[in-house]
N, C-alpha and C positions, 0 to 999 in steps of 0.2 A: 279470334278477338282476345285479347290479352285480360279478359275477362277483368269484371268489375269486383270481384271477391265476396260480394253479396246478393246478390244480385235479385232483380225484379224476375228475372226469367230460371232465377234456380241456381243450384253449386255447378248444374251442369255448364252454362251459359255462362252466369255472370261471375260466380262463386269462385273471388279471386279476379274476378276483372278480366275477365279471357281478352279478346281481341285485342292484344295490349304489344307493347314493342318494348324493348330494352334501354338502360340509361349508358351516359356517357361520362368520362370524366373530364377535367380540365383539357384543354389540347396545349400543345406548344405552343412557346413563344414563337412572334413572326421576328424573322430578322432585321436587325435596328439597321440596316444598311438600306434596307425597303422604308424606312421611315415611317413604317406603317404600324398604327396601333397595337401592343401587343395585345396577345387575347386576356379578354378579361377574365377572371376568377370564377365560373359560375357555382353559385349557392341558393341554397333552396327560400333565398328572400323571395318573396312575393307570390311562390306557388302555396298551393292549400291541399288538405287533404279531404275526400268528400267519403261519406260511409262505404263507399265501395270502390272507390275509383280515386286517382289522380287528378289535377288540375292547379289554373295558375288563374292570377290577375292579369289581364290585358289592355293594353291602350292601343288604337291606332294612330299613325301620324298625325291626325286631324282631331284626335281627342284634345277635349278641355280638362284643368283638374277639377272643373265645377260639375263635369258630366256626371252623372252615376256609372260607376264602375262596371267592367263586365269580368266575367270569371267563364275559362275557356278551358272544355271538356272535351268527351265524344259524345256521340249520340247513344251508343248505346249504355253508358253511364245515367242517364236519365231514372230518378226516382220512379216513373211510370212504367219505366223496360225498354225494352226495344223497339224503337220505330219500323212499321214496315217498311217493305222495297214501296220508294216511290212517295212513303209520306212524308211531310213536311210540317213542322210544327213553329208556332210565329206566335209570340206576345199571350203564352199561356200560364197563367198565376201561379208563382210557386213561394214556398216561405224556405226553403232547403238551405240547411247551415252548411259553412264551409268553415274548416280549420284554418287559420293563418298562420303561413310559417315564418319564421326569423333567417336569419344564414345559416344559422348551425344545424335548422331542423327544429328547433324547440316550438311550442305554440307562444306565437304575439297575442293571438285571441279571435274573436267569431266573427265574421261577417254573415251577413243572410239575404238570399235572393228575395226579389220583390217577383219576377218572374220566368221562365225561360223565354227567353228574347227571341231564340231562332233556334234548332235542331232537326237533325235529318242523320239517317244513314244511308243515303242516294246521292251517288256520285264521289263523295266524300262522308266521313263520320266523324262529325261534330257538335256540341252545343254551347251554346252563350246565352249563360245566365246574366240579369242583371240586378244590381243588388241595392239595396235602401242607400247603402253609403258611396260616397264622391271618393275619386281618387285624393282629392285634398283630405277629406277626413278622415282616409284610411291611412294617408302619412301619417296626418296629425296624432292621431292617437296612438299608432303603431311601428312610427317609422320606416314604412314600407311602400316600397314605390312599385307601383307594375313596370311588370314586364311591355318590351313593345314589340308590335309585332311589324316584322319584317313587312316591308311592302313588295320584294321581288321574290322570282321563283327561286330556291335553293338550288348549289351547284353541286354535281358530281365530285366525288374525291372530299367534299370541306369536311373536316373537323366538326363534330356535336357533341352536345351532354345532352341524354334524356333522364330529367330531375323527377321522380318520383316524390311527392309530399304522401303518398300512403305509407311506402316503406320507408322514408327518409332514408332515399338511394339517390345515388349520383353516377348513368353510365355513361362509360366514353367509346364513342366508334368516331366511326366516316359513314359517308354520305355513297353506298356502292353504285347506288345508279335507281332509275326509275320505273316503276312499272304503268307499263300503257293503263291497264286494266287487274286492277287486283277484284279476285271472285272469293267472296265465303258464303255459303249457302245461300241464301237470297239476295244476299248484297253484292252490288258491285262499285268500285271504285277507281273514279279516274286520277292518271298521274301519280300514285304511292311513292312513296318515299321507302327505297331499300334500304338498311342498314347493315355495313359490313357486320361479321358474326361476331364481336365483342360485343357488341348492345344486343347480349338477351333477356330482353325482357319477360318478365312473369307476369300472371295475375294481379291486379292491383296497380299495376302502372297504366294502367290504362288512361286515357288525356293527362299522361305526364307534358309539358313544353317539350318542344327540341329546340333546344337552343346553338345557337351560333357562339362559340366563343369569341371569336374574332370580331364581332358586333355588339355581343350582349340580345340578341334579337330572336324571337320567335319563330322559326321557321316552318314548324310542323306541330303536329300534338301523335303523339305517339299512340297506334290503336291495334295491333294485332299481329300475330307472328304463324308460322304453321311447327304445329308442337309434333305432331305423330308420322308425318311425312304423307296424311291423307292428301286427295285432289279434291279441292272446291268446295270442303263441306264445313261445317262449324268447327271453328278455332285451325283450321289446317287450309287457308288462303291459297288458291292457287293463281300463278300471272299469266296473263292471256294476252299477248303481242295484238300486232295489228290485224295478221293473216288467220286467228283464232288460235294458232298456236298455245299449247298450255306447258307451262312451266313449272313443277315442284319442288320447292328450297324448303326440307324440312330443320326445323331449327334458325330458320332465319325470321325478324322482326320486321315490321313496315310503323310507316306513319303516315298521317295526311296534312299534305301543304297547308298553310294558313294565310298565303299574302293574300288570295283569294275576298278572304273576308272581309280587308281592308279597302278594297271596291264597294263594297257594300254596305258600310258605313256612315252615316249621317252627322250632321247638325247632332247635338245633344247626344250622341250618341246612339241615336236609331240606326236599328235596321234597317235599309232602303233596298228591296228588292228589285226596284225600277231605277235605279241610277242606273249611267251610262258603264258598261265593263265590268256589270255586277251579272260573275256568271254563277252564282248557288241556286240548288234548284228552289222552283218556287210551289207554294203548296198548287 
């Protein structure tokens, strides 16, 4: 895990947000001949800094401006510590505060959670905090818009930016491929995004949004990397293929896809795990 940097699991685990990935810089512009939109300049606007990790204010395609806003980070970045394997947290009260960042990385102000709407480290590594403010209120008070969540699977080879609100750093690389299973200690994640080596994320980048600069949408959330070449141990995840073969890639970092979140959010930005197509783990 790219560590949270402060963490509830001690410096060994979260000190510096361990389970995390590296960032990315803006990608090259698309060819005018293709008439595709040029990649957007990825900035810090909409990202947040947690006490031990990074995160972002996000919205789904169906979110309304009047809905309470959501902050996306990692499950291992929770103030209560790492959820256990198989544990799913839903609607847990929280008053956690987040520093909302401007495009340049300065502080726009502070937003606060009302609850942990959803969190787990099973199959994926995500936390979704519901805020006390709506999207409209955040935009009115700070001039900041939420980052849109993509509702489709990310594409191998595409350019990405990993945007760390904790370190105020943007990494640029590409999606190298996908790990069928990524195993780290007690936890196993499905269909994880593997970065090319340029995204050498460090502790504190856990929870950073992984942004596709071509669309400006969040396609994943940064969460871990193999630091020492260890095999499937804490801070040293390994890849496991369909046949059970294990591959260790020292120095390579990973993220968890987020398109599945959009299948589990209903009217009012409420998490509904019973929705058709919702595959997030259930309590």
